[in-house]
C-alpha positions as CSV (number, residue, x, y, z in Angstrom):
1,M,23.5,51.5,-9.6
2,I,20.5,53.8,-10.3
3,S,19.3,54.0,-13.9
4,Q,21.2,56.4,-16.2
5,E,17.9,58.0,-17.1
6,F,17.1,58.7,-13.5
7,E,20.6,60.1,-12.8
8,D,20.4,62.4,-15.9
9,R,17.1,63.8,-14.9
10,L,17.9,64.2,-11.2
11,T,21.4,65.6,-10.8
12,P,21.0,68.9,-12.7
13,I,18.1,69.9,-10.4
14,L,19.4,68.3,-7.2
15,P,20.8,71.6,-5.7
16,Q,17.4,73.3,-6.1
17,I,15.7,70.3,-4.6
18,V,18.0,70.4,-1.6
19,A,17.6,74.1,-1.2
20,E,13.8,73.7,-1.2
21,F,13.3,70.5,0.9
22,G,16.6,70.2,2.9
23,T,18.3,66.9,3.6
24,P,18.2,64.0,4.1
25,F,15.5,62.6,1.8
26,H,14.7,59.6,-0.3
27,I,13.6,60.5,-3.8
28,Y,12.0,58.2,-6.4
29,D,11.7,58.2,-10.1
30,E,8.0,57.9,-11.1
31,A,8.8,57.6,-14.8
32,G,11.4,54.9,-14.3
33,I,9.2,52.8,-12.1
34,A,6.3,52.9,-14.6
35,V,8.6,52.0,-17.5
36,N,10.1,49.1,-15.6
37,G,6.6,47.8,-14.7
38,R,5.4,47.9,-18.3
39,R,8.6,46.1,-19.3
40,L,7.9,43.4,-16.8
41,K,4.3,42.9,-18.1
42,K,5.6,42.7,-21.7
43,T,8.3,40.2,-20.8
44,F,5.8,37.8,-19.3
45,A,3.0,38.5,-21.8
46,N,3.1,34.8,-23.0
47,F,2.1,33.5,-19.6
48,P,-1.7,33.5,-19.4
49,G,-2.9,35.2,-16.2
50,F,0.5,36.4,-15.2
51,Q,0.3,38.6,-12.2
52,E,2.9,40.7,-10.3
53,F,2.1,41.3,-6.7
54,F,4.3,44.2,-5.6
55,A,6.0,43.5,-2.3
56,V,4.6,46.4,-0.2
57,K,7.4,46.0,2.4
58,A,9.9,47.2,-0.2
59,C,8.5,50.7,-0.4
60,P,5.2,51.2,1.5
61,N,4.2,54.6,0.3
62,P,0.8,55.4,-1.2
63,A,2.3,57.3,-4.1
64,I,4.4,54.2,-5.1
65,L,1.5,51.9,-4.6
66,K,-0.6,54.1,-7.0
67,I,1.9,53.5,-9.7
68,M,1.7,49.8,-9.2
69,A,-2.1,49.8,-9.1
70,D,-2.2,51.8,-12.4
71,L,0.0,49.1,-13.9
72,G,-2.6,46.5,-12.9
73,F,-0.3,44.9,-10.3
74,G,-1.5,43.4,-7.1
75,F,0.2,43.7,-3.7
76,D,2.0,41.2,-1.4
77,C,1.4,42.2,2.2
78,S,2.9,40.8,5.4
79,S,1.2,42.9,8.1
80,I,-2.1,44.6,8.7
81,P,-0.8,48.2,8.0
82,E,0.5,46.9,4.6
83,L,-2.9,45.3,4.0
84,I,-4.6,48.6,4.7
85,L,-2.3,50.4,2.3
86,A,-3.1,47.9,-0.4
87,R,-6.8,48.3,0.1
88,Q,-6.5,52.0,0.1
89,A,-4.7,51.7,-3.2
90,G,-7.8,50.1,-4.6
91,A,-6.8,46.5,-4.6
92,D,-9.5,43.9,-4.4
93,A,-9.4,40.5,-2.8
94,D,-7.9,38.7,-5.9
95,H,-5.1,41.3,-6.0
96,I,-3.9,41.0,-2.4
97,M,-1.6,38.2,-1.3
98,F,-1.2,38.1,2.5
99,T,2.1,36.4,3.2
100,S,3.0,36.6,6.8
101,N,4.9,34.3,9.2
102,N,4.3,33.6,12.9
103,T,0.8,35.0,12.2
104,S,-1.6,35.9,15.0
105,H,-5.4,35.2,15.1
106,E,-6.0,38.9,14.9
107,E,-4.0,39.2,11.7
108,L,-5.8,36.3,10.1
109,F,-9.2,37.8,11.0
110,E,-8.2,41.2,9.7
111,A,-6.8,39.7,6.5
112,L,-10.2,38.0,5.8
113,A,-12.2,41.2,6.5
114,E,-13.5,43.6,3.8
115,G,-13.7,41.0,1.1
116,G,-10.7,39.0,2.1
117,C,-7.5,38.3,0.2
118,I,-5.4,35.3,-1.0
119,L,-4.0,33.7,2.1
120,N,-0.5,32.4,1.9
121,L,0.1,30.3,5.0
122,D,3.6,29.9,6.3
123,D,3.1,26.9,8.5
124,I,0.8,23.9,8.8
125,S,-0.3,25.0,12.2
126,M,-2.0,28.0,10.8
127,I,-4.7,26.0,9.0
128,D,-7.0,25.6,12.1
129,K,-6.6,29.3,12.9
130,V,-8.2,30.4,9.7
131,P,-11.8,31.3,10.4
132,L,-13.1,30.6,6.9
133,F,-11.5,29.5,3.6
134,S,-13.5,31.7,1.3
135,K,-10.9,32.7,-1.2
136,A,-7.8,31.1,-2.7
137,V,-5.3,29.7,-0.2
138,C,-1.7,28.7,-0.8
139,F,1.2,27.5,1.3
140,R,4.7,28.8,1.3
141,Y,7.0,25.9,0.4
142,N,10.4,25.4,2.0
143,P,12.6,22.8,0.1
144,G,15.0,22.4,3.0
145,A,18.5,21.2,2.3
146,T,17.9,20.6,-1.4
147,R,18.4,24.3,-2.2
148,E,20.6,27.1,-1.0
149,G,19.6,30.6,0.0
150,N,21.8,33.6,0.8
151,A,22.8,35.9,3.7
152,I,19.7,38.1,3.5
153,I,17.1,35.4,3.7
154,G,19.1,32.5,5.1
155,N,19.5,28.9,3.8
156,P,16.1,27.2,3.6
157,E,17.0,24.7,6.3
158,E,17.6,27.4,8.8
159,A,15.1,30.0,7.6
160,K,11.9,30.6,9.6
161,Y,9.8,30.6,6.4
162,G,7.6,28.0,4.9
163,V,6.2,24.5,5.1
164,R,8.6,21.5,5.1
165,D,8.7,19.3,2.1
166,D,7.4,16.3,4.0
167,Q,4.4,18.4,5.3
168,I,3.3,20.1,2.0
169,A,0.8,17.5,0.8
170,Q,-0.6,17.1,4.4
171,A,-1.1,20.9,4.5
172,Y,-3.3,20.9,1.4
173,S,-5.2,17.9,2.6
174,L,-6.1,19.6,5.9
175,A,-7.1,22.8,4.1
176,M,-9.4,20.8,1.8
177,K,-11.1,19.2,4.9
178,R,-11.6,22.7,6.2
179,G,-13.5,23.6,3.0
180,A,-10.8,25.2,0.8
181,Q,-11.5,24.7,-2.9
182,K,-9.1,27.0,-4.7
183,F,-5.3,26.6,-4.3
184,G,-2.0,28.1,-5.1
185,L,1.6,27.3,-4.2
186,H,4.3,29.8,-3.2
187,T,8.0,29.8,-2.5
188,M,10.8,32.3,-1.9
189,I,14.1,30.9,-0.9
190,C,16.6,33.6,-2.0
191,S,16.8,37.4,-2.1
192,N,18.6,39.8,-4.4
193,Q,19.5,37.0,-6.9
194,L,21.3,38.1,-10.1
195,D,21.7,34.7,-11.7
196,Y,18.6,33.9,-13.7
197,Q,19.5,30.2,-13.8
198,Y,18.9,30.1,-10.0
199,M,15.3,31.4,-10.6
200,V,14.9,28.9,-13.4
201,E,15.6,26.1,-11.0
202,T,13.0,27.6,-8.6
203,V,10.4,27.4,-11.4
204,K,11.3,23.8,-12.0
205,M,11.1,23.0,-8.3
206,I,7.7,24.6,-7.8
207,L,6.2,23.0,-10.8
208,G,7.5,19.7,-9.7
209,V,5.8,20.2,-6.3
210,A,2.6,21.2,-8.2
211,E,2.7,18.0,-10.2
212,R,3.2,16.0,-7.0
213,L,0.2,17.6,-5.4
214,Y,-1.9,16.7,-8.4
215,D,-0.7,13.1,-8.3
216,D,-1.2,12.7,-4.5
217,L,-4.4,14.8,-4.0
218,G,-5.8,15.5,-7.4
219,I,-5.3,19.2,-6.8
220,D,-5.1,21.5,-9.9
221,L,-3.4,24.6,-8.7
222,D,-4.8,27.9,-9.9
223,F,-1.3,29.5,-9.6
224,V,2.3,29.1,-8.6
225,N,4.0,32.1,-7.0
226,I,7.8,32.2,-7.3
227,G,8.0,35.1,-4.8
228,G,10.5,37.9,-5.0
229,G,14.2,37.4,-5.0
230,I,15.1,38.9,-8.4
231,G,18.0,41.2,-7.7
232,I,19.5,44.4,-8.9
233,P,23.1,45.3,-9.5
234,Y,24.2,47.4,-6.5
235,K,27.8,47.4,-7.6
236,P,29.1,49.0,-10.9
237,E,30.7,45.8,-12.0
238,Q,27.6,43.7,-11.6
239,T,25.4,42.8,-14.5
240,E,21.6,43.0,-14.4
241,F,19.4,40.0,-13.9
242,D,18.6,38.6,-17.4
243,I,14.8,38.9,-17.1
244,K,14.2,38.1,-20.8
245,S,16.2,34.8,-20.7
246,F,14.4,33.9,-17.4
247,A,11.0,34.4,-19.0
248,Q,11.9,32.5,-22.2
249,V,13.3,29.5,-20.4
250,S,10.5,29.5,-17.8
251,E,8.0,29.5,-20.7
252,E,9.6,26.4,-22.1
253,I,9.4,24.7,-18.7
254,F,5.8,25.6,-18.3
255,N,5.0,24.3,-21.8
256,S,6.8,21.0,-21.0
257,Y,4.3,20.4,-18.2
258,K,1.3,20.6,-20.5
259,T,-0.6,17.3,-20.4
260,E,-4.3,16.3,-20.6
261,L,-4.4,15.6,-16.9
262,F,-2.3,18.3,-15.4
263,K,-3.6,21.9,-15.7
264,I,-0.8,24.4,-16.0
265,P,-1.1,27.0,-13.2
266,K,-0.8,30.7,-13.8
267,L,2.5,32.3,-12.9
268,Y,2.6,34.9,-10.1
269,M,5.6,36.8,-8.7
270,E,6.0,39.4,-6.0
271,S,9.0,41.5,-6.9
272,G,9.7,44.5,-4.7
273,R,13.4,45.4,-5.1
274,Y,13.4,44.7,-8.8
275,M,10.5,47.1,-9.3
276,T,11.7,50.1,-7.3
277,G,15.2,49.6,-6.0
278,P,17.2,51.3,-8.8
279,Y,14.6,54.1,-9.0
280,G,15.3,55.6,-5.6
281,V,18.3,57.3,-3.9
282,L,19.0,58.7,-0.5
283,V,20.3,62.3,-0.7
284,T,22.3,63.5,2.3
285,K,24.7,66.3,3.0
286,V,28.3,66.2,4.3
287,I,28.4,67.9,7.8
288,N,31.8,66.7,9.0
289,T,35.2,65.4,7.7
290,M,37.2,63.8,10.5
291,D,40.6,62.2,11.0
292,K,40.7,59.4,13.6
293,Y,42.6,56.2,12.9
294,R,40.7,56.3,9.6
295,R,39.4,59.1,7.5
296,Y,35.7,59.7,8.1
297,V,33.1,61.6,6.2
298,G,30.1,62.4,8.3
299,V,26.7,63.0,6.7
300,D,23.3,64.2,8.1
301,A,21.6,60.8,7.5
302,C,22.3,57.7,9.5
303,M,21.3,54.1,9.4
304,S,17.8,55.0,10.6
305,S,17.4,56.2,7.1
306,L,19.1,53.2,5.4
307,M,19.7,50.1,7.5
308,R,20.9,47.7,4.8
309,P,24.7,48.4,5.0
310,A,24.7,47.9,8.8
311,L,22.3,44.9,8.7
312,Y,23.7,42.9,5.8
313,D,27.0,44.7,5.2
314,A,25.3,45.6,1.9
315,Y,27.0,47.7,-0.7
316,H,25.3,50.9,-1.9
317,H,27.1,52.9,-4.6
318,I,27.9,56.5,-3.5
319,T,28.5,59.6,-5.6
320,I,29.2,63.2,-4.6
321,L,27.6,65.9,-6.7
322,N,30.0,68.0,-8.8
323,S,33.1,66.3,-7.6
324,A,34.6,65.1,-10.9
325,E,37.7,67.4,-10.8
326,R,38.8,66.4,-7.3
327,G,41.3,63.8,-6.1
328,N,40.2,60.7,-4.3
329,E,40.6,59.4,-0.8
330,I,39.7,56.2,1.1
331,V,37.0,57.0,3.7
332,D,34.3,55.6,5.9
333,V,31.0,57.4,5.3
334,V,29.2,57.6,8.7
335,G,26.0,58.8,10.4
336,S,25.5,60.1,13.9
337,L,24.2,57.0,15.8
338,C,26.0,55.7,18.9
339,E,26.8,52.5,17.0
340,N,30.0,51.7,15.2
341,N,28.2,50.0,12.3
342,D,26.4,53.2,11.5
343,K,28.3,53.4,8.2
344,F,27.1,53.7,4.6
345,A,30.5,52.7,3.3
346,K,33.7,51.3,4.7
347,Q,37.1,52.1,3.3
348,R,35.6,53.3,0.1
349,L,37.5,55.2,-2.5
350,L,35.6,58.4,-3.1
351,P,36.2,62.0,-4.2
352,K,37.5,64.2,-1.5
353,A,34.5,65.5,0.4
354,K,33.9,69.1,1.5
355,L,31.5,70.4,4.0
356,G,28.1,71.0,2.4
357,D,28.6,68.5,-0.4
358,I,25.5,66.7,-1.6
359,M,26.0,63.0,-1.4
360,I,23.9,60.5,-3.4
361,I,23.5,57.0,-2.0
362,H,22.2,54.8,-4.8
363,D,19.5,52.1,-5.1
364,T,17.5,52.9,-2.0
365,G,14.1,52.6,-3.7
366,A,13.5,49.3,-1.9
367,H,14.1,48.4,1.7
368,G,15.5,51.9,2.4
369,H,13.0,54.2,4.1
370,A,10.8,51.2,4.9
371,M,13.4,49.7,7.3
372,G,13.8,53.0,9.2
373,F,13.8,53.2,13.0
374,N,14.2,55.6,15.9
375,Y,17.2,54.4,17.9
376,N,19.0,57.3,19.6
377,G,15.9,59.4,18.9
378,R,16.9,59.8,15.3
379,L,13.9,60.6,13.0
380,R,13.0,59.0,9.7
381,P,13.5,61.3,6.7
382,Q,11.1,62.7,4.1
383,E,10.3,61.0,0.8
384,L,10.0,62.9,-2.5
385,M,8.9,61.9,-6.0
386,L,10.5,63.1,-9.2
387,C,7.4,63.1,-11.3
388,K,7.1,62.3,-15.0
389,D,6.8,66.0,-15.8
390,D,10.0,66.8,-13.9
391,T,8.3,68.4,-11.0
392,V,9.2,67.2,-7.5
393,K,6.6,66.7,-4.8
394,L,6.7,65.6,-1.2
395,I,5.1,62.2,-0.7
396,R,5.9,61.7,3.0
397,R,7.0,64.4,5.4
398,A,9.9,63.9,7.7
399,E,9.2,62.7,11.2
400,T,9.2,65.4,13.9
401,I,10.1,65.6,17.5
402,H,6.3,65.7,18.2
403,D,5.9,62.3,16.3
404,Y,8.7,60.8,18.5
405,F,6.9,61.9,21.7
406,A,3.4,61.1,20.5
407,T,3.3,57.6,22.0
408,F,4.1,59.0,25.5
409,K,0.6,60.6,25.4
410,F,-1.9,58.0,26.6
411,V,-4.7,57.3,29.1
412,E,-3.0,56.2,32.3
413,Q,-3.5,52.6,33.1
414,E,-2.1,50.4,35.9
415,L,-2.6,47.1,37.5
416,C,-1.7,46.8,41.2
417,F,-1.1,43.7,43.3
418,E,-1.0,43.0,47.0
419,I,2.5,42.6,48.3
420,G,3.6,38.9,48.5
421,S,0.6,37.6,46.4
422,N,-0.8,37.6,42.9
423,K,-4.1,39.1,44.0
424,V,-5.2,42.2,42.3
425,K,-5.5,45.1,44.6
426,K,-8.7,47.0,44.0
């Protein structure tokens, strides 16, 4: 569910926003994101050197990244375009974590360009592909069958992420031989977790591995990064992640590791969904109401604007503006793609929809627009910002037909072969 403050500020002016910008669009709450960021910093103020690295993949828009940079946050990047966005936001090498998997040579070279970044290597085979260990390096740890994940990220044993438990010490040993001198340790084994005790167990786990690395290799880790994974309550009946209890219990765990020999590492995290998820909505308009074997409400957005319901069968709360006095009906809310899973809701009890109704799909501030695509030639929507002063500004225009056809404009290139052979024909 989106924050009450965001809803109270947005809904009275939504008809005017729709009239000005049209639909569909994602709109974000600048004030809410900033308040949430300051709350996170205050909650973890007792952790010396605490650093949040915002997961760029959650909402890769320069206007969003500026808010994060103003808060003093770093950026977690998993591709070269995300890395460029982080650098354009003003992040230096110590405030960029490059966490990719199945990483190419080209990506590693680019990551180390322009001052570099913190490399977070996902596999032991990546060590020899790193041209130079000039900054901190860490490895993503996968605990295997000792922990459970979830449907979004998979159980650790079947997930494609991270270094196996029996390889982790060897990974650091090999990196040391290559000249690495500053180290961190990363893990992320669950996504959208609402139980803070699960994340407490993750803290215990990663500090246990850190202690093991000290015992085996004499490595004092500079930081441990518990990744993202902190969730938000998408459903009305769900409760928020207890961030205060998580911080308090984690502080006790960190303090329990204080010894004369073992330096306590700094705590890093890379929340994305927790930072922006409840501070964004997808606004769309009802364009059809249809009776087939089910009752359908058709809107002018489709899963190219929000893929999560189709990909994970994820729930997103839905409200219809100014519908309080209507009766309810059970409907599927659908887009226009030639795919039967192009549904924002299945058999959902909603107010009876009318043509032209403004529909609000909640909690799209993370992994909403970012996961868009162009199947069926559908175009990704615009993004707006509800600013602190209650003005609304465009922060990404909608894709156009010209954008869709742009990649068909190129310098012609072909390679011909002689028939029946692999010889190139000049």
